[in-house]
N, C-alpha and C positions, 0 to 999 in steps of 0.2 A: 832458510836453514834446512839441511837434510838430516834426518834422524833415523837411526836403525831401530828395528823392531823384530819381535819374534811372534809368529802366529802359532798358537797352541790350542789344544782342546782336551777335555776330559769327558769321555763318553759322548762326544759330539757337541758339548757345551763349549763354544769357542771364544778365544780371547786374543786381543792384540796387546802385547806387552812391551812397554817402553821402560828404559832405565834412566832415571834422573839422579842416581846416587852421586854421580860425578859432577852434576850441575844441572840447573833447570833448563828445560827445552821449550818453555812457554806453552805447555799443553793445557790450554783452557778448556772449560766445559764445551764451548762451541767447537773447538778443534776435535775434542773427543767424539762429539756427535758426528762430525764430518768424516772422521776416519772410520767410525763404526758403520757408516752407511754401506750396505752391501752392493750398491750400484755405482756409486761415485767415489767410495773410499776403499779401505781394505776389507771391511766387513767383520762384525763380531757380535756376540751376545753381550759381552762386557769388555770395557776398555780398562786396561790395567797399567798403572805407573808405579815403578819401584822408586822409593825415596829413602834418604838416610833415616836411620832409626837411632834413638838414644840407647843407652846401655840396657841390656837385657833382651834385645832382639837383633836379628841379623839384617832385617830390612823392614821398612814400612810399605805396605801395599795399599795404594789408593784405587778404589773401584768406581767406575762410572758405567751407568746404563747407556744403551744406544741413544737415548734422548739427551744425554749429557748430565743427568741427575746423578748424585752420588749415592752409592749403596754401602751398607754397613758390613756386609759379609757376602762371600761367594766361595763355597767349599771347593768346587772344581778348579777355580782360579788359584786358590791357595795351594792345591796339590801341584798345579803346573809351576807356580812360582817356587815351591819347595824343591822341585826337580831342577829348575834352573840354578838355584842357589847351591844345591848340593853338587851340581856339576862344576860350578866355579870354585867352590871351597874344598871339595874332596871330602866333606863331612855329610854323613847321612842324616844327621839331626839338625834341624833349623827351627828358629822361632820367628814367625812372621807377625808383625804388628799391623793391626787394622784399627779403624775408628771404633770397632766393636770389641776390641781386646786383642790379647796376644794368642796366637795359634801355634802350638808346638807341632812339628811335623817330622816324619821319618820316611826316607826312601827305603823300601824293603828289598831284600835280596832278589826277589822276582821282578823288580822294576816298578811295582805298584807303589803308590804313595799313600801313607796314612796320616791323617790330620786330626788332632784333638780340636774339635770345633767349640770347645768350652761348655759351660753349663747351659742347659736349656732353661728358658724362663717362661713361666706359665701363668703368672698373675696378669689380670686384664690390663693393668697399668703398663706392664712391660711389653705387651704385644706391639703397640698399644691399641686399645679399643676406645671408642668414643664414650662408653658408659660402662658401669660395673656389670659384669656378666660371668657366668661359669664358663671358663675357657675350654672345658671338655664338651660343652654342648651349647654352641652359640645359637641364639634365636635369629636365624637368618635362612631365608628360603628364596631362591631365584630359579624359576623354571622347574626342571626336574630334580634339582639338588637342594638339600636342606641340612640344617643342624651340623655344621662342621665343628671340628675341634681346632683350637688355635694354640700356637706356640711361637716363641721368638728364639731364633738362632743368631741374634744380632741384627736380624731383620724380621719383619712380621710375616707369618704364614697362617693360612687357614686351610685345613685339610678336609675335603669332602670324601666320604666313603660311599662307593657306588657298587651295585651288583654287576654291571657290565660296562666297562670303560668305553667300549666301542660305540655305545649308544649316546654318549654325552657330547653335545655340541660345544666343545671347549672354546673354539674361537668366537662363538657368540656369547657364552657365559663369562669368559675370562675378563673382558674389559668391564663388564657390568659389576662383577664382584671385586675386581681390583680397586675400583673407584667407589665402592659402596660407602655410604656415610658412616658405617660402623668402624671403618678403618681410616682414621685421620691422616695417617702417613701412607695411605694405600696399602696393599698387601699382595704377597705372592699367593697364588691360589693353586692348591694341589688337589688332584682327583685320583683316588686310590681304589684299586680293586684288590682285595685280599685273596691270594691264591692258596696259601697255606700258612700255618703259624710262623714259618720262617722264610716266606717269600711273598712279596707284594709287587703289584704293577702300578707305576706312577707316571702321570703326565702333569706338567706344571705350566701355568700361565704366569710368567714372571712380570712383576711390576716394572714398567719402563722398557721391557724387552719383548713381551709377548710369549707365544708358545715356543719353548726351546727343546732341544733333544735331551737335555739333562739339566737338573738343578740340584747341586750338592746340598745346600742348606735346606731345600725343599724335601730331599730324601731323608735328611736327619729329622725334620719336623714330622714327616709322614710316619717314620718308624716310632718316634716318641708318642705321637697321638694314637697310633694303632695299638701300641703296648698299653697305653693308659686306658683304652677301651676294652682291653682283654682280647683283642683280635690277633695279636702276635705275641711272641716273647720279646725280650729286650735286645735281641740281635736277629737280624734278618737280611736277606738279599733284597735289594730294591731294584727292580727292573725298570729302566727308563728307555726312551726311544733309541738312545745311542749306545746302550750297553748295560752293565750291571755294577752296582755299588754295594759294598757291605757296610751296614750301619750297626753300631753297637751303642746302647745307652747304658753306661756304667752305673754302679750303685752310688758313686759320688756325684751323679747328675751330669757328668760330662758326656758328650756324644762324640764317638769316633767314626770317621768315614775313611774307607779304604777303597781304592780303585785305580784303574789305569790312566795314564796320560800319554799324549803324543805331541810331537812337534810337527806342524804341517809344513812350514817354511820360514825362512828369515828374509828380511828385506830392508830397503831404505826408502824413505818417502820425503818428498819436498813439502814441508809443512806450509810454507807460504802459498803454494799452489792451491791448497785446500781452503784458504781463508775466504775467497769469494763465495764458496758454497756453504760456509758455516751458517747455521740458523741465526737469526737476529734475536736480540733481547737478552743476550748473556753479558 
């Protein structure tokens, strides 16, 4: 079977998007992992499938990491999907359903996309953590980083605040922290350097994906955790490797993310040709 896809990115955080609203394509976790492979597939940070949604939403968005595991939220992918849906419907406002909840979106006049990522969750059970702990100051130290703050944006995040981001060996620390026993569902690990009360620098080791050029939900968690510690206000520019995102933590606890999106290319792929390369065990 040949299937069409769109390759998109938000600040360099890239996605392969398939549309199953008209019918299933047989996109198993194994196929998702094969397509996400940057050497033998199309290559992406997350694999996205649009599925039919029940009333109240315009589409259901299923998110898979490059290893085939399912993710609960992806802010930059949501903005890309919102752009696709707006282009097909002619409506600037869309509601995208995920396993983490409904995400209202709006395509702005300047072409950027704003997504309401929903309420941030801060209880240790919601992250989740393996044991009760103050999520503003986790008892966790690995190498040169320690005492992160934690938040859930539909997926778990731990944010470490550092004096100089350039000195942090993220590719060494990321896997250790992602799989730390404190995080029973693993975690996305953010490293933040505060530049000013309205501007921070962020790099994220994403669970199941590794170091990416941007992480939308990670940017939301970083701003929330920085504001909780009094390091920033409730709105700031978050500078990631691939660009800039504007994050606002509203008084109603919802977090808004605004930023650019881009379409890299569209294509068609022979799904059957990838099956021999799909990992076993799925």
